[in-house]
C-alpha positions as CSV (number, residue, x, y, z in Angstrom):
1,M,143.7,108.9,84.7
2,S,140.3,107.3,85.3
3,D,138.2,106.4,82.2
4,T,135.4,108.6,83.5
5,K,137.7,111.6,84.0
6,E,139.2,111.0,80.6
7,W,135.7,110.9,79.0
8,Y,134.7,114.2,80.7
9,D,138.0,115.8,79.7
10,R,137.5,114.8,76.0
11,Q,133.9,116.0,76.1
12,S,132.8,113.3,73.6
13,I,130.2,110.7,73.8
14,A,132.4,108.4,71.7
15,T,134.5,106.8,74.4
16,K,135.5,103.9,72.0
17,R,135.4,101.6,75.0
18,G,132.6,99.6,73.4
19,D,134.3,99.0,70.1
20,H,134.9,95.4,71.0
21,G,131.4,94.5,72.1
22,E,131.5,95.4,75.8
23,T,129.9,98.2,77.8
24,D,129.8,99.5,81.4
25,I,126.9,99.0,83.6
26,R,126.7,100.5,87.1
27,Y,129.8,100.9,89.3
28,G,132.3,100.1,86.5
29,V,131.1,96.5,85.9
30,R,131.9,95.6,82.2
31,V,129.7,93.1,80.4
32,S,129.1,92.0,76.8
33,K,126.6,94.3,74.9
34,A,124.6,91.1,74.4
35,H,124.3,90.5,78.2
36,I,120.7,90.3,79.4
37,K,121.2,93.2,81.8
38,V,122.1,95.4,78.8
39,E,119.1,94.0,76.9
40,A,116.8,94.8,79.8
41,C,118.2,98.3,80.3
42,G,117.8,98.8,76.6
43,S,114.2,97.8,76.7
44,V,113.5,100.2,79.5
45,D,115.3,102.9,77.6
46,E,113.2,102.1,74.5
47,M,110.0,102.2,76.6
48,N,111.1,105.6,78.0
49,S,111.5,106.9,74.4
50,Y,108.1,105.6,73.4
51,L,106.5,107.2,76.4
52,G,108.0,110.5,75.4
53,L,106.8,110.0,71.8
54,A,103.3,109.3,73.1
55,R,103.4,112.2,75.4
56,A,104.4,114.5,72.5
57,H,101.2,113.5,70.7
58,I,98.7,113.6,73.6
59,D,96.6,116.6,74.3
60,D,95.4,115.7,77.8
61,P,97.6,117.4,80.4
62,M,96.9,114.9,83.1
63,I,98.0,112.0,80.9
64,K,101.1,114.0,79.8
65,N,102.0,114.5,83.5
66,I,101.6,110.8,84.3
67,L,103.7,109.7,81.3
68,L,106.4,112.2,82.3
69,R,106.4,110.6,85.8
70,F,106.8,107.2,84.3
71,Q,109.6,108.4,82.1
72,E,111.4,109.7,85.3
73,E,110.7,106.4,87.1
74,S,112.1,104.4,84.2
75,L,115.5,105.8,85.1
76,K,115.0,104.1,88.5
77,V,114.0,100.9,86.9
78,G,117.1,100.9,84.7
79,A,119.3,101.7,87.8
80,D,117.9,98.7,89.6
81,I,118.4,96.4,86.6
82,A,122.0,97.5,86.2
83,M,122.8,97.3,89.9
84,P,125.1,94.4,90.8
85,V,123.2,91.9,93.0
86,D,126.0,91.7,95.6
87,F,126.7,95.5,95.7
88,P,127.3,96.6,99.3
89,N,125.0,99.2,100.6
90,R,122.6,98.7,97.7
91,V,119.6,101.0,97.7
92,D,116.6,99.9,95.7
93,K,115.2,102.6,93.4
94,V,111.9,101.0,92.5
95,T,109.6,101.3,95.6
96,S,106.3,100.0,96.7
97,D,105.1,103.7,96.6
98,M,105.7,103.7,92.9
99,I,103.6,100.5,92.5
100,D,100.9,101.9,94.7
101,F,100.6,105.0,92.5
102,V,100.2,102.8,89.3
103,E,97.6,100.6,91.0
104,K,95.7,103.7,92.2
105,E,95.6,105.0,88.6
106,L,94.6,101.6,87.3
107,L,91.7,101.3,89.7
108,E,90.5,104.9,89.0
109,R,90.5,104.4,85.3
110,E,88.8,101.0,85.4
111,K,85.8,102.7,86.8
112,N,85.0,103.9,83.3
113,P,82.6,101.2,81.9
114,E,83.8,101.9,78.3
115,I,87.3,100.8,79.1
116,M,86.8,97.0,79.0
117,K,84.2,97.0,76.2
118,D,86.8,96.8,73.4
119,W,90.5,96.1,72.8
120,A,93.1,98.8,72.3
121,F,93.7,98.2,68.6
122,P,96.9,100.0,67.6
123,G,96.6,102.7,65.0
124,R,93.2,104.3,65.5
125,S,95.1,107.5,66.3
126,K,98.8,108.5,66.5
127,A,98.7,109.0,70.3
128,E,97.0,105.7,70.9
129,A,99.4,103.9,68.6
130,F,102.4,105.3,70.4
131,M,100.9,104.3,73.7
132,D,100.6,100.8,72.4
133,V,104.2,100.7,71.4
134,A,105.2,102.0,74.8
135,R,103.1,99.2,76.4
136,T,104.6,96.5,74.2
137,S,108.1,97.7,74.9
138,C,107.2,97.7,78.6
139,R,106.2,94.1,78.3
140,R,109.5,93.3,76.6
141,A,111.3,94.9,79.5
142,E,109.2,92.9,81.9
143,R,110.1,89.6,80.1
144,N,113.8,90.6,80.2
145,V,113.5,91.2,84.0
146,V,111.9,87.8,84.4
147,V,115.1,86.3,82.8
148,L,117.2,88.3,85.2
149,M,115.2,87.1,88.2
150,E,115.4,83.5,87.0
151,E,119.2,83.8,86.7
152,G,119.5,85.6,90.1
153,L,120.8,88.8,88.4
154,I,118.5,91.3,89.9
155,A,118.1,92.1,93.6
156,N,115.0,94.3,93.7
157,K,112.0,92.0,93.1
158,L,109.7,95.1,92.9
159,V,110.9,95.8,89.4
160,I,108.9,93.0,87.9
161,K,105.8,94.0,89.8
162,Y,106.2,97.7,88.7
163,L,106.6,96.8,85.0
164,N,103.7,94.4,85.1
165,R,101.3,97.0,86.6
166,L,102.7,99.8,84.4
167,S,102.1,97.8,81.2
168,D,98.5,97.2,82.3
169,L,98.1,100.9,83.0
170,L,99.6,101.8,79.6
171,W,96.9,99.6,78.0
172,I,94.2,101.4,79.9
173,I,95.5,104.8,78.9
174,A,95.6,103.7,75.3
175,R,91.9,102.7,75.6
176,E,91.1,106.1,77.2
177,I,92.7,107.8,74.2
178,Q,90.7,105.6,71.8
179,I,87.5,106.4,73.7
180,K,88.2,110.2,73.7
181,E,89.1,110.1,70.0
182,K,85.9,108.2,69.1
183,Y,83.7,110.8,70.7
184,K,85.6,113.7,69.1
185,T,84.6,112.5,65.6
């Protein structure tokens, strides 16, 4: 019986396969839980969680929708990170269209002259603070992907570009939240 079928038949998240410090990444490849691919995927997962936390504390429906989009796209980022480089018939999940969307949002938001007048200082509001944590976890994921690139362990070079642009946009959104909060008081 396959491990996957056994897991579904048991209906438990506790597979016990990781009890010795290894885990599965895509397509049954097992690696140490300390492997840089696991670290990078964990950073993206953490970013996704913080995006959700920020989204839960933001009132602006447009920002909420954008953050939800980024949460969905983070699953694609994780899939590309976990993908074995030499996998036959590999299909990259992170696309230039995703990057184009982030860049368009950046350019649109940078038109606000208030954005660049100050720094996003964490903690001025809950929503802004959560955005800053999402941004810094995105930067950590970006650094982990650089290590993967340097070691030849990631095939889709668009992942680093996407994370770099996304962290910039998350900073801009944090600034937008600060500006809106400032004028509410």
